[in-house]
C-alpha positions in Angstrom: -8.2 -22.9 -26.9 -6.4 -25.9 -28.3 -4.3 -28.0 -25.8 -1.0 -29.3 -27.1 -1.6 -31.7 -30.1 -3.6 -34.3 -28.2 -6.7 -35.5 -30.0 -10.1 -36.3 -28.4 -12.4 -38.9 -29.9 -16.1 -38.1 -29.9 -19.3 -38.6 -31.9 -21.5 -35.8 -33.4 -24.8 -36.8 -35.1 -23.6 -40.4 -35.4 -20.3 -39.4 -37.0 -17.1 -40.4 -35.2 -14.4 -37.7 -35.3 -11.1 -36.8 -33.6 -10.5 -33.2 -32.8 -7.8 -31.3 -30.8 -8.3 -31.3 -27.0 -9.6 -28.0 -25.8 -11.9 -27.6 -28.9 -15.5 -26.5 -28.3 -18.4 -28.5 -29.6 -19.0 -25.7 -32.0 -15.5 -25.9 -33.4 -15.7 -29.7 -33.6 -19.0 -29.6 -35.5 -17.5 -27.3 -38.1 -14.8 -29.8 -39.0 -17.4 -32.1 -40.4 -19.6 -29.5 -42.0 -22.3 -29.3 -39.3 -23.4 -25.7 -38.9 -24.7 -24.8 -35.4 -26.5 -21.4 -35.3 -25.0 -18.8 -33.0 -25.8 -15.3 -32.0 -23.7 -14.0 -29.1 -20.6 -15.9 -30.3 -17.9 -14.0 -32.1 -14.4 -15.4 -32.6 -11.5 -13.2 -33.6 -8.7 -15.1 -32.0 -6.0 -13.5 -34.2 -7.0 -10.2 -32.6 -7.4 -11.9 -29.2 -11.1 -11.6 -29.0 -13.5 -14.4 -28.3 -16.9 -13.5 -26.8 -17.0 -16.1 -24.0 -20.3 -15.2 -22.2 -22.5 -17.8 -23.9 -25.4 -15.7 -23.0 -27.9 -16.3 -25.8 -28.1 -20.1 -25.7 -29.0 -20.3 -29.4 -26.2 -22.8 -30.0 -27.5 -25.4 -27.5 -27.0 -29.1 -28.2 -27.7 -32.4 -26.5 -24.8 -34.2 -24.8 -25.5 -37.8 -23.9 -25.7 -38.3 -20.1 -26.4 -34.6 -19.3 -29.9 -33.6 -18.3 -29.5 -30.0 -19.5 -28.7 -28.8 -23.0 -25.2 -27.4 -23.4 -24.1 -24.3 -25.3 -21.9 -25.5 -28.1 -19.8 -22.3 -28.2 -18.4 -22.7 -24.7 -18.6 -26.5 -23.9 -15.3 -28.2 -24.4 -15.1 -31.6 -26.0 -14.3 -34.7 -23.9 -13.1 -38.2 -24.7 -16.0 -40.4 -25.7 -18.5 -37.5 -25.8 -21.7 -38.1 -27.8 -23.5 -35.1 -29.1 -26.7 -34.4 -31.1 -27.2 -31.1 -32.7 -30.5 -31.8 -34.5 -33.0 -33.4 -32.0 -36.6 -32.0 -31.7 -35.7 -30.8 -28.2 -32.7 -28.8 -29.5 -34.5 -27.3 -32.4 -37.5 -26.3 -30.3 -35.3 -24.8 -27.6 -33.4 -22.7 -30.2 -36.6 -21.5 -31.7 -38.0 -20.6 -28.3 -34.9 -18.7 -27.3 -35.1 -16.5 -30.4 -38.9 -16.0 -30.0 -38.2 -14.7 -26.5 -35.7 -12.3 -27.8 -38.1 -11.1 -30.5 -40.9 -10.7 -28.0 -38.9 -7.8 -26.5 -37.6 -6.4 -29.8 -39.0 -3.6 -31.8 -40.9 -4.8 -34.9 -39.5 -2.2 -37.2 -37.3 -4.1 -39.6 -38.3 -2.1 -42.6 -36.8 1.1 -41.2 -34.0 -0.4 -39.2 -30.5 0.6 -40.1 -29.4 -3.0 -40.2 -32.4 -4.4 -42.1 -31.2 -7.4 -44.2 -27.8 -7.2 -42.4 -29.0 -8.2 -38.9 -27.9 -11.4 -37.2 -31.1 -11.7 -35.2 -33.2 -11.2 -38.4 -31.2 -13.8 -40.3 -31.4 -16.3 -37.4 -35.2 -15.9 -37.2 -35.4 -16.6 -40.9 -33.1 -19.6 -40.6 -35.2 -21.1 -37.8 -38.4 -20.6 -39.6 -40.0 -18.3 -37.0 -43.3 -16.9 -38.3 -45.1 -15.8 -35.2 -44.3 -14.8 -31.6 -46.3 -16.6 -28.9 -45.2 -14.3 -26.1 -46.7 -10.7 -26.0 -46.7 -8.0 -23.4 -44.6 -5.0 -22.3 -41.4 -4.2 -24.1 -38.4 -2.1 -23.2 -39.0 1.6 -24.0 -35.8 3.6 -23.6 -34.8 6.8 -25.4 -32.1 6.4 -28.0 -28.8 8.0 -27.1 -28.0 10.5 -29.9 -25.6 12.6 -27.8 -22.4 11.8 -29.8 -21.4 12.9 -33.3 -20.4 9.3 -34.2 -22.5 6.6 -32.6 -26.2 6.1 -31.9 -27.2 3.7 -29.1 -30.7 2.2 -29.1 -31.2 0.1 -25.9 -34.5 -1.3 -27.1 -32.6 -3.3 -29.7 -30.0 -4.7 -27.3 -30.2 -8.4 -26.9 -27.5 -8.6 -24.2 -25.1 -10.7 -26.3 -22.3 -8.7 -24.8 -20.2 -8.7 -28.0 -19.7 -4.9 -27.7 -18.8 -5.2 -24.1 -16.1 -7.8 -24.9 -14.7 -5.6 -27.7 -14.7 -2.4 -25.7 -13.3 -3.8 -22.4 -11.1 -6.7 -23.4 -9.8 -5.8 -26.9 -9.9 -2.0 -26.8 -9.5 -1.7 -23.0 -11.6 1.5 -23.0 -13.9 0.2 -20.2 -17.0 2.1 -21.4 -19.6 -0.6 -21.8 -21.2 -2.8 -19.2 -24.6 -4.2 -18.2 -27.2 -1.6 -17.2 -30.3 -2.6 -15.3 -31.4 -6.1 -14.5 -33.6 -8.8 -15.8 -36.0 -8.1 -18.7 -35.0 -4.4 -18.9 -31.2 -5.0 -19.0 -29.1 -3.6 -21.8 -25.4 -2.8 -22.4 -24.3 0.8 -22.2 -22.0 3.3 -20.3 -22.0 3.1 -16.5 -25.2 4.6 -15.0 -26.5 4.9 -18.6 -24.8 8.3 -19.0 -24.8 9.7 -22.5 -22.0 8.3 -24.8 -20.7 11.8 -25.4 -20.1 12.3 -21.6 -18.1 9.0 -21.4 -14.5 8.3 -22.4 -15.7 6.6 -25.6 -13.1 6.9 -28.4 -15.8 6.4 -31.1 -13.6 3.7 -32.7 -16.8 2.0 -33.8 -15.7 -1.6 -33.0 -18.8 -2.0 -30.8 -20.8 -1.1 -33.9 -18.9 -3.5 -36.1 -19.7 -6.5 -33.8 -23.2 -5.6 -32.7 -25.6 -8.2 -34.2 -28.6 -5.9 -34.2 -29.0 -2.1 -34.5 -28.5 -1.5 -30.8 -25.3 0.4 -31.9 -25.0 2.2 -35.3 -23.2 5.1 -36.8 -24.8 8.6 -37.0 -26.4 8.8 -40.4 -25.2 11.5 -42.7 -26.8 10.3 -45.9 -29.7 12.6 -45.9 -27.5 15.7 -45.3 -25.3 14.6 -48.2 -28.2 14.3 -50.5 -29.5 17.7 -49.4 -26.1 19.3 -50.2 -25.9 17.6 -53.6 -29.3 19.0 -54.5 -28.6 22.5 -53.3 -27.7 24.7 -56.3 -26.0 27.2 -54.1 -23.5 24.6 -52.8 -20.2 23.4 -54.4 -19.8 19.9 -53.0 -16.5 18.0 -53.1 -15.8 14.5 -51.9 -12.6 12.7 -50.7 -12.3 9.0 -50.4 -9.9 7.2 -47.9 -7.6 4.4 -49.1 -9.3 1.6 -47.2 -12.7 2.3 -48.9 -11.6 1.2 -52.3 -10.6 -2.3 -51.2 -13.9 -2.9 -49.3 -16.8 -1.0 -50.9 -17.1 -3.7 -53.6 -18.2 -6.2 -51.0 -21.5 -4.4 -50.7 -22.2 -5.3 -54.3 -21.1 -8.9 -54.3 -17.4 -8.4 -55.2 -14.8 -10.6 -53.5 -13.2 -9.2 -50.3 -10.0 -7.3 -51.3 -11.3 -6.4 -54.8 -9.9 -3.0 -55.8 -12.7 -0.8 -57.0 -11.0 2.6 -57.2 -12.1 3.6 -60.7 -15.7 2.4 -60.3 -15.9 4.3 -57.0 -14.8 7.6 -58.7 -17.3 7.1 -61.5 -20.1 6.4 -58.9 -19.3 9.5 -57.0 -19.5 11.6 -60.1 -22.9 10.1 -61.0 -24.1 11.0 -57.6 -23.6 14.6 -58.5 -20.4 15.7 -56.7 -18.7 18.7 -58.2 -15.3 17.3 -57.7 -14.0 13.9 -56.7 -10.7 13.8 -54.8 -8.5 11.2 -53.2 -7.6 11.4 -49.5 -4.4 9.7 -50.5 -3.3 13.2 -51.8 -3.7 14.5 -48.2 -2.0 11.3 -46.9 1.1 12.2 -48.9 0.8 15.8 -47.6 0.6 14.4 -44.0 3.8 12.4 -44.6 5.8 15.4 -45.7 4.7 17.1 -42.4 5.0 14.1 -40.2 8.4 13.0 -41.6 9.6 16.6 -41.2 8.5 16.5 -37.6 10.2 13.2 -37.0 13.5 14.3 -38.6 13.3 17.6 -36.6 12.8 15.8 -33.3 15.7 13.4 -34.1 18.1 16.1 -35.2 17.2 18.5 -32.4 16.9 16.0 -29.6 13.2 16.5 -29.3 10.7 14.4 -27.5 10.8 10.7 -28.6 9.2 8.5 -29.5 7.0 10.4 -31.8 3.5 8.9 -32.2 1.6 9.1 -35.5 -1.8 10.9 -35.0 -3.8 10.0 -38.1 -6.3 7.8 -36.2 -9.0 10.0 -34.4 -10.1 7.1 -32.1 -6.5 6.6 -30.9 -6.1 10.4 -30.4 -9.2 10.5 -28.1 -7.9 7.4 -26.3 -4.7 9.0 -25.2 -6.4 12.2 -24.3 -8.6 10.3 -21.8 -6.3 7.5 -20.8 -2.7 9.0 -21.0 -3.1 12.8 -20.6 0.5 13.0 -19.1 1.9 11.9 -22.5 0.3 14.6 -24.7 3.7 15.9 -25.8 4.6 12.6 -27.6 2.1 12.4 -30.5 2.8 14.2 -33.7 0.9 17.5 -33.9 -0.1 16.8 -37.5 -3.8 16.7 -38.3 -5.1 13.6 -40.0 -5.3 13.3 -43.8 -9.0 13.8 -43.7 -8.7 17.1 -41.9 -5.7 18.3 -43.9 -7.7 17.7 -47.1 -10.6 19.7 -45.7 -8.3 22.6 -44.7 -6.6 22.7 -48.1 -9.9 22.4 -49.9 -11.4 25.4 -48.2 -8.2 27.6 -48.5 -5.9 26.8 -51.4 -8.5 25.0 -53.6 -11.2 27.5 -52.9 -8.9 30.4 -53.8 -7.7 28.8 -57.0 -11.3 28.3 -58.2 -12.6 31.5 -56.8 -15.2 29.7 -54.6 -16.5 31.1 -51.3 -15.5 28.6 -48.6 -18.9 29.2 -47.0 -20.6 27.7 -50.0 -18.3 24.7 -50.3 -19.3 21.5 -48.7 -16.5 18.9 -48.1 -17.8 15.3 -47.8 -15.5 12.4 -46.7 -16.1 8.8 -47.4 -14.3 7.0 -44.6 -13.9 3.4 -43.3 -14.2 4.9 -39.8 -17.0 5.9 -37.4 -14.6 8.1 -35.4 -14.0 10.4 -38.4 -17.5 11.7 -37.9 -16.6 12.9 -34.4 -13.2 14.1 -35.6 -14.8 16.4 -38.2 -16.8 18.1 -35.4 -13.8 18.8 -33.2 -13.5 22.6 -32.8 -9.7 22.7 -32.6 -9.5 21.2 -36.1 -11.5 24.0 -37.7 -9.7 26.9 -39.4 -11.4 30.2 -39.0 -15.2 30.1 -39.1 -15.4 27.2 -41.6 -15.6 23.6 -40.7 -12.8 21.8 -42.6 -14.9 18.7 -43.2 -18.7 19.1 -43.1 -20.1 15.6 -43.5 -18.6 12.1 -43.2 -20.0 8.9 -44.8 -18.9 5.5 -43.7 -18.2 2.9 -46.5 -21.5 1.3 -45.6 -23.4 4.6 -45.9 -21.8 5.2 -49.3 -22.9 1.8 -50.5 -26.4 2.5 -49.3 -26.6 5.8 -51.2 -25.4 4.1 -54.4 -28.1 1.5 -54.1 -30.7 4.2 -53.3 -29.7 6.1 -56.4 -29.9 2.9 -58.5 -26.3 3.0 -59.6 -25.1 -0.3 -61.0 -21.8 -0.3 -59.3 -20.6 -3.7 -60.8 -20.9 -2.5 -64.4 -19.6 1.0 -64.0 -16.7 2.1 -66.2 -13.5 3.3 -64.4 -12.4 6.9 -64.2 -9.7 9.0 -62.5 -9.8 11.4 -59.6 -9.9 15.1 -60.3 -6.5 16.9 -60.5 -5.0 19.6 -58.3 -5.6 17.4 -55.3 -6.0 14.0 -56.9 -2.4 12.7 -57.3 -1.2 10.0 -54.9 1.7 7.7 -54.4 2.0 4.1 -53.1 3.0 5.5 -49.7 -0.3 7.2 -49.2 -2.3 4.1 -50.1 -0.7 1.9 -47.4 -2.2 4.4 -44.8 -5.2 2.1 -45.1 -3.6 -0.8 -43.1 -1.7 -1.1 -39.8 1.9 -0.2 -40.1 1.3 1.7 -43.3 1.6 5.3 -42.0 4.9 4.8 -40.3 6.3 2.8 -43.3 5.3 5.7 -45.6 7.0 8.2 -43.2 10.2 6.1 -43.1 10.3 6.0 -46.9 10.6 9.8 -46.9 12.6 10.3 -43.7 15.2 7.9 -45.0 16.0 9.9 -48.1 15.8 13.3 -46.2 18.2 12.1 -43.5 20.7 10.3 -45.7 20.4 12.2 -49.0 20.4 8.8 -50.7 17.7 7.1 -52.8 15.8 4.4 -51.1 15.8 1.5 -53.5 13.7 -1.1 -51.6 10.7 0.8 -50.3 8.9 -2.3 -48.8 9.6 -2.7 -45.1 8.1 -6.1 -44.5 9.0 -6.1 -40.8 6.4 -3.4 -40.3 3.6 -5.5 -42.0 1.3 -8.2 -40.8 -1.6 -8.5 -38.4 0.2 -9.1 -35.1 -1.1 -6.8 -32.5 2.3 -5.3 -31.6 5.3 -5.3 -34.0 8.8 -3.9 -33.9 11.2 -3.0 -36.6 14.7 -1.5 -36.9 15.7 0.4 -40.1 19.2 1.4 -40.8 19.1 5.1 -41.8 22.7 6.2 -42.4 24.4 5.9 -39.1 21.1 5.8 -37.2 19.3 2.7 -36.3 15.7 3.9 -36.4 13.6 1.9 -34.0 9.9 1.6 -34.9 6.9 0.3 -32.9 3.5 -0.5 -34.3 0.3 -1.4 -32.6 -3.3 -1.9 -33.7 -6.3 -2.2 -31.4 -6.3 0.1 -28.4 -5.5 -2.7 -25.9 -2.1 -3.1 -27.6 -1.7 0.6 -27.7 -2.1 0.7 -24.0 0.7 -1.8 -23.5 3.1 0.4 -25.6 2.1 3.6 -23.8 2.5 2.0 -20.4 6.1 1.0 -21.5 6.7 4.6 -22.6 5.4 5.9 -19.3 7.7 3.5 -17.4 10.7 4.5 -19.5 11.0 1.1 -21.0 10.5 2.1 -24.7 13.5 2.8 -26.9 11.5 3.6 -30.0 12.0 6.7 -32.2 8.6 6.5 -33.7 5.4 4.5 -33.1 2.3 4.1 -35.2 -1.0 3.2 -33.5 -4.3 2.4 -35.1 -7.5 1.7 -33.1 -9.1 -0.9 -35.3 -8.2 -4.5 -36.1 -5.9 -4.4 -39.1 -6.0 -0.6 -39.1 -8.5 1.3 -41.3 -9.3 -1.8 -43.4 -11.0 -3.1 -40.3 -12.6 0.2 -39.4 -15.9 0.5 -37.6 -17.5 1.9 -40.8 -16.5 -0.8 -43.2 -18.8 -3.6 -44.5 -19.4 -6.0 -41.7 -16.9 -8.8 -41.6 -19.0 -10.9 -39.1 -15.8 -12.1 -37.4 -14.2 -13.5 -40.6 -10.6 -12.4 -40.2 -9.8 -13.6 -43.7 -11.8 -10.7 -45.1 -9.5 -8.2 -43.2 -6.4 -10.0 -44.5 -7.7 -9.9 -48.1 -8.3 -6.2 -47.8 -4.7 -5.8 -46.5 -3.3 -7.7 -49.4 -5.2 -5.4 -51.8 -3.8 -2.3 -50.2 -0.2 -3.6 -50.7 -1.0 -4.6 -54.3 -2.3 -1.1 -55.0 1.0 0.3 -53.6 3.1 -2.0 -55.9 1.1 -0.9 -58.9 2.1 2.8 -58.4 4.9 4.3 -60.4 5.7 6.7 -57.5 5.8 5.1 -54.1 7.3 7.9 -51.9 5.2 10.8 -50.7 7.8 13.4 -51.5 7.5 12.4 -55.2 3.9 13.7 -55.3 4.1 16.6 -57.8 0.7 18.1 -56.8 1.8 18.1 -53.1 5.1 19.7 -54.1 3.2 22.3 -56.1 1.0 23.1 -53.1 4.1 23.9 -51.0 5.6 26.0 -53.8 2.4 28.0 -54.5 0.8 28.2 -51.1 2.3 26.5 -48.0 6.0 27.3 -48.3 8.3 24.8 -46.6 7.2 21.5 -45.0 6.9 22.1 -41.2 7.2 25.8 -41.9 5.1 28.6 -40.4 2.1 28.5 -42.7 2.1 24.7 -42.9 2.2 24.6 -39.2 -0.7 27.1 -38.9 -2.9 25.1 -41.3 -1.9 21.5 -40.9 -1.0 21.0 -37.3 -3.2 21.0 -34.1 -3.0 20.5 -30.3 -4.4 18.0 -27.8 -6.1 18.5 -24.5 -6.3 16.3 -21.5 -9.8 14.9 -21.0 -11.5 13.4 -18.0 -11.6 9.6 -17.8 -15.2 8.5 -17.2 
């Protein structure tokens, strides 16, 4: 943390510099282009996360006058401090630290889910490690495959504690902590209970910050390939809005590059029978969610209404705030709404047996895998969504198939469930769901056209935001939070009767879906998340139609199949319920 604007004079590698008081040696070195290797360190100050444990000691440096080496990530600068980052002692110590980590690490890089995207692997290459001097017993734990979303492999845990910081301090879920002692220690749920038996929300932020493959998503790529190659299956795919502004990063495109058309072409070449846009279902969600909000306001229903599109957030309040289960919207998420309509309306229109239809989702989210498996979201005997790929898994499948993503031509989504508006696209970033809902609710309540559809007060990356929108005679008060720690603050205010909001949107991940646990790894670079957000809003501005109730295909769906928004059939197919869950 920087202290006021006072500067401290110091020397690093014979270079005299002045840096703000409170800076770490690591931060000071960066100002003059000196790169000190790190492993446990991760800095997401804008989202109030800095891993402070300094446990790995990879970043050690020599400080004149001190007998021991100092960790650069946690040692604050002092007036007159003299630092060396490149002495033989420093380099040898760093190499030994990494060799010790590798001596207890599985030698299976070729088959590891994070091969070529592993911080430990990259560090070993950077330090020129070619052999391990220490041999002997290694940890030998069973992998935890109990959940539908996350796999935990304790043997690959290096005790950096990044996941623990994210889970406990940022998300405030309190699931992860140190298990065991000494050589056999790793991070996991208390008493090493299975993840599925804990209160884990499956937000995947632990996966997003893990430097190795100790935590990864459940892999659905093999099952998707099997479905695509089964002649008896009709396989359709939907893609979430946040995927199109991130998947290009896996192929060398700049963060925030919009790759919608290439993505559609790539999915067709993979062999999907139909390629649809989850944005269609997001517009459908808004018609239901805005209807519910208007109904609650006009009939003095329970307020504030909380959006329920984020499955990690849904599981969070089921465990942590079971006394508030009447507040969230009963709407299913766009992913599940799409699956429901695909296996009912779409299947009927095409004369396809729903039992032979496989619905695949490409999502920025790890929790969507667990959501698809929730029994209360399944209509009749058919699972609404069968398989979920993260953005990372989708990218790997394209590489496996030898598809040259960068040079693909662009194409459009299939029709019937492919039209979308700008309102649905902004679902991909924090504040977007409630902004989309307000665009529609405004016109429904006032009967007037909304000229300026951009509610800038709802945008940004601040953890908690508030906005007031004049809707006729009503001053509609909106609350927005992303990250579950911020959600906790809002919910505690509601519980205490302090909240005066009409509606609240909560997203579990930093920046919303653009920072989801299944997105390309950002490695702590917050600018990547900001660029993805900018791309989402750019895509919105490029749309001719920017309000969900202008989506002609959604309106046709109501006319031909669902009836009225928030009506009996729509409620039967598109709404759900929540259950209190034990907090463990």
